N, C-alpha and C positions, 0 to 999 in steps of 0.2 A: 367327629367325621360327619359331614352333612349328607343327608339323603337327597337323591334327585328323583323327581317324578318319572323321569325317562329311564332310570336305572333298571336293569333286569331284576326280576323278582329275587333271584338268589343274591344279587348284590345288595338289595335292601336288607336282607337278613344279615349279611356280613356287616353292613354299616350299623345296624342296630346293635349287634354283639360288640363290635369294636367301640361303639359309643359307650356301652356299659363298662368295658375294660378301661377305656381312657378316662372315664369319669370316676373310676374307683368303685363303682356300684358292685362290680364283681372283681375280686382280687385274685392274685395267683393262688392256685390250688383249690379255689372255690368252684363248685359245680355250676354250670350255666343252665338255662332252661332246657328241658328235654326236647327231642325232635317232635314228640307228640304235642307238647305245649306250644312250640313255635308254629306248628301246622295250624293249631286252633287259633292262635293269636293273629296270624297273618292270612289265614284262609287260603293257603296254598298247598301244593302237593308235598308229600313226604320226600319225593325225589329232589325237589328244588331245595328243601331245607338241608337234605343230606349233602347236596353239592356245596352249599355255603359252608357247612361245618367241615367238610373234607378239605376245601380250599384253605380255610383258616388254620386247619391242622397242618397242612402242607407248608403254609407260610410261617408256622412256628408260634401262632397265637393261642392255639388250643391243644389239649392232649385228650385223646379219646381212648377210654379203657373199656374193652368189650365186657358187657354185662354189668358195668359199674356206672358209666356216664361220661359226660364231656366236661373237662375242667379247663380253667384258664391256666395257660402255661407260664412258667417262670423262666427267666434266662437260664440256660442249660446249666445243670450241675457240672462241676469241673474238678478234675483231679490233676495232680502234677505227674507227668509221665516219667520223669527221671528220678522220682522219689518213691519210697515204699512207705505209704501212709496207711493209717487205719481209717476206713470209710466212716465209722461211727464218729470219730473225732472231726473229720472233714464236714460231715453233715451238721454236727452240733456247733462247729465254728461258724457256720452260716446262720446260726440262730434257729435252726429247724429241728423238728422232732425226729429222732432216730428210733427204729425198731427193726427186729429181724425175726426170721422163722427158720429153724433148723429142720431141713427137709430130710437129711440123711447124715448119720455119723456112725463110724465103726471101722473095723479092719476088714480088708478085702484082698483077694488075689487079683492084682492089677493086670490089665492088658499089657501086651508087649510094648506098645508105644509109650504108655505111661512109665513103665519101668525103664525104658530107654532114656526118657527125660530125667529120671531120677538116678541114672547110672547104676541100676540094680539088676541082678541076674534074673532070667526068666523064672517064673514060679514064685517070686517073692511076694509076701503079703505086706501091704502098706496101710496106713491110716487114710481114710477118705471121709470128707464131709462136704455136704452140699447145703449152702445157706443162702436165703433170699434176704437182701437188705432193702429197707424201705426209708424213704425220705418224705416226711409229711404224709405217711400212709400210702405213698405210691412206690411201687417196686422200682429200684434204681440200679441194682446190681445183683447178679446171680453169681455166687462164688462157688466154684467147683475145685476143691483143693485136695491134693495128695501130699502126705507127709511121710518122710523117711523115718521109720521107727528106729533105725540105727542111730539117728541124730536126736530124735525126740521120742524116747521110749514111753513117756507118760502121756502123750497127746490123747490117747484113747480115753483117759480118765477125766479130761477137762470138760467142765460144764459149759458148753458153748451157748447156752441160753443166758449166761451171766458174763462171759468173756467172749470177745471176738477172737478168732484164731490168731489174728495179728497181735492182739494184746498179749496173749499167752506166749506165742513164739518169740516175740521181741523181748519179753521178760525172762524167758528161759535161757536164751543164749544170744550173744551179740551177732548181728548179721555181718558177714564178711563181704559179700558182693551180691548183685542181682542182675538179671538179664530180662529185658522186656521186648516182646514182639507184639505189635498192634496190627490187627487185620479188620477189614470191613467184611462181614459175612452175611450169608442168608441163614438165619438160625433154624434149627429143627423145631418141631411142634412143641416139645417139652420146654424149650427155652422161650418160645413165643408165649405159651400159656403162663409160665412163671412171671415173665416181665410184662404181661398184658400188651403184647405187641400186635399191631394191626397187620393184616396180610401185606407182605412185601415191605414192611417197615425195616429200615436198615438197623443193623446191630453192630456194635463195636466189641471186638474181642481183644482183651489184653492177656497175653500169656506171660507168666512170670516164673522164673526159676530163681531160687535163692541158695546161697552157699554158706555153710557154717563149718569152720575148721577144715576147709578144703574138701568138704563133701557136699553134694547136692542135698539140701535139706527139704525143700518143698518144690512142687510143681503145681501151679494154680492157673485156672482159666477163669477170667473175670468177664462176664457178659454184661453189656450195658445197652439200654435203648438209645439208638442213635439220635432220636428226636428229643431226648431229655438229658443228654450227657455229652460231655466233650473232654478231651485230654489236652492239656496245655503245659508247656514248659519253656524256659528260656535259659540261655547260658551266656557267660561272658568269656570271649576268647582270652587265653592266657597272654 
């Protein structure tokens, strides 16, 4: 992308960064120069640099993680909406590095809305886990899962640092059916912090219920950064 002497200062910054991306000098998931470095290099204000980075982020070329830095974006990670897949396998199938962090695991007295999703009576205890999944060290999904102990009584003993919940559950019992609901939401502070979302950045929420032997087995809320993730599927009419 060629620079123009008449271009606004913020556009010159954008042209410079796009030139680095298009030439392969900086590749997807690599960190670009910091705001401070760009200010010194071009001798312009931090506000001007910030505008350039903000616009490139809005246009999908960059990903900005608060307190971490600004990275070159890759085409959005993608999952199939009509299938129940393991995110670790999806990430590895793209040739990327997968990792996770177990934020919470145990048995809990669930709220009424959770028990309603699981078709369990008030006051029931269920298994609950909260796991943050990473692709190339960037958070790509926050998994908030509730498991019916009447269907999977041993789930509390599973080492989720070695197995994803999906790997264990699919191996323990065959899935009968699933229900998916997708929403665009304004996430709360906890979700924003976990996924490193910028203020007002969109978030995709996939709610999933699964059935095993005619009983609701799991209710899961999967949160994804809208700027780094998309859901896609296709079907062929009968």
